[in-house]
C-alpha positions as CSV (number, residue, x, y, z in Angstrom):
1,M,9.6,-2.1,4.9
2,W,11.7,-5.2,5.6
3,P,10.1,-8.4,4.1
4,S,13.2,-10.3,5.2
5,Q,16.4,-9.6,7.1
6,D,18.4,-8.8,3.9
7,I,15.7,-7.0,1.8
8,L,14.6,-3.4,2.2
9,I,11.7,-2.1,0.1
10,G,11.1,1.6,-0.6
11,L,10.2,4.0,-3.5
12,N,12.2,5.2,-6.4
13,D,13.2,8.9,-6.6
14,K,10.0,9.8,-8.5
15,F,7.7,7.9,-6.0
16,T,6.3,5.9,-9.0
17,S,7.7,2.5,-8.3
18,L,8.5,0.1,-5.4
19,V,12.2,-0.9,-5.3
20,A,13.8,-3.7,-3.4
21,F,17.3,-3.4,-2.2
22,N,19.3,-6.5,-1.3
23,L,21.8,-5.7,1.4
24,K,23.9,-8.8,0.8
25,T,24.3,-8.3,-3.0
26,R,24.0,-4.5,-2.9
27,Q,21.6,-4.8,-5.9
28,S,18.3,-3.0,-6.3
29,T,15.4,-4.3,-8.3
30,S,12.2,-2.6,-9.4
31,L,9.2,-4.5,-8.0
32,T,6.7,-2.5,-10.1
33,P,6.9,-0.7,-13.4
34,D,6.8,3.1,-13.3
35,L,3.2,3.9,-12.5
36,P,1.4,7.0,-14.0
37,N,0.6,8.3,-10.5
38,P,2.8,8.5,-7.4
39,I,2.6,5.9,-4.7
40,E,1.2,7.4,-1.5
41,H,1.7,4.7,1.0
42,W,2.8,1.0,1.1
43,M,2.6,-1.8,3.6
44,L,3.8,-5.4,3.8
45,S,1.2,-8.1,4.0
46,P,0.9,-10.1,7.3
47,D,2.4,-13.1,5.6
48,G,5.3,-11.1,4.0
49,K,4.5,-12.2,0.5
50,Y,3.0,-9.0,-0.9
51,M,3.5,-5.2,-0.8
52,Y,0.2,-3.4,-0.7
53,F,0.1,0.2,-1.9
54,S,-2.2,3.1,-2.9
55,T,-1.6,5.6,-5.7
56,A,-2.4,9.3,-5.7
57,G,-4.3,11.3,-8.3
58,A,-7.8,11.4,-9.8
59,E,-7.8,7.7,-10.7
60,S,-6.2,6.5,-7.4
61,K,-6.1,2.7,-6.8
62,A,-5.3,0.1,-4.1
63,M,-2.8,-2.3,-5.6
64,R,-0.4,-5.1,-4.5
65,V,2.7,-6.7,-5.9
66,R,3.9,-10.2,-5.1
67,I,7.5,-9.9,-4.0
68,A,8.6,-13.3,-5.3
69,D,7.7,-12.7,-9.0
70,H,6.8,-9.0,-9.1
71,H,3.3,-9.7,-10.3
72,V,1.3,-6.5,-9.9
73,E,-2.5,-6.4,-9.6
74,T,-5.1,-3.8,-8.9
75,I,-7.3,-4.6,-6.0
76,V,-9.8,-1.7,-6.2
77,G,-10.2,1.7,-7.7
78,L,-10.5,4.5,-5.1
79,K,-11.8,7.2,-7.4
80,D,-15.1,7.8,-5.5
81,F,-13.9,6.6,-2.1
82,H,-13.4,9.5,0.4
83,R,-10.3,8.5,2.3
84,V,-8.9,10.2,5.4
85,V,-5.7,12.1,4.4
86,N,-2.9,12.6,7.0
87,D,0.1,14.8,6.1
88,G,-1.0,14.8,2.4
89,N,-1.0,11.0,2.1
90,T,-3.6,8.2,2.6
91,Q,-2.5,5.3,4.7
92,I,-3.2,1.7,3.6
93,N,-3.3,-1.2,6.1
94,V,-3.8,-4.9,5.5
95,A,-6.2,-7.2,7.4
96,P,-5.0,-10.7,8.3
97,D,-7.0,-12.2,5.4
98,G,-5.1,-9.9,2.9
99,S,-7.9,-7.3,2.3
100,P,-6.9,-3.7,2.3
101,I,-8.1,-1.4,5.0
102,F,-8.6,2.4,4.7
103,T,-10.2,5.0,7.0
104,R,-13.2,6.5,5.2
105,D,-13.9,10.2,5.6
106,T,-17.6,10.4,6.4
107,G,-17.6,14.1,7.2
108,Y,-18.9,15.6,10.4
109,Q,-22.6,14.9,9.8
110,E,-22.5,11.1,10.1
111,I,-22.0,9.3,13.4
112,Y,-21.2,5.7,13.7
113,A,-20.8,3.4,16.7
114,L,-18.5,0.4,17.1
115,N,-19.4,-2.3,19.6
116,L,-16.8,-4.9,20.4
117,H,-17.2,-8.1,22.3
118,W,-13.9,-9.5,23.3
119,P,-13.7,-13.3,23.8
């Protein structure tokens, strides 16, 4: 992810921390401490101030880190949330208001409808 023209954000070699690489200074900085579970997916917030990410494992969580000061916070635990898994990972998205978006796996027995009224 590119929060700015000179910064690239990715994962460390163990997939347990987000790392920012500054192309100008050629320095890398850990944005998060090493987490106990691997990071599955990450996404930049619409305003470019946060990286949202989800962790794997039995105690999975949706979290975010403020890029400016590396403040990490847990948004919600995902332990009992049945997420759709694609290629072994769960994708996280972010709404314009900053709330995380996941696709819930409801199984094949539940049917939902979505009605949209465009302005």
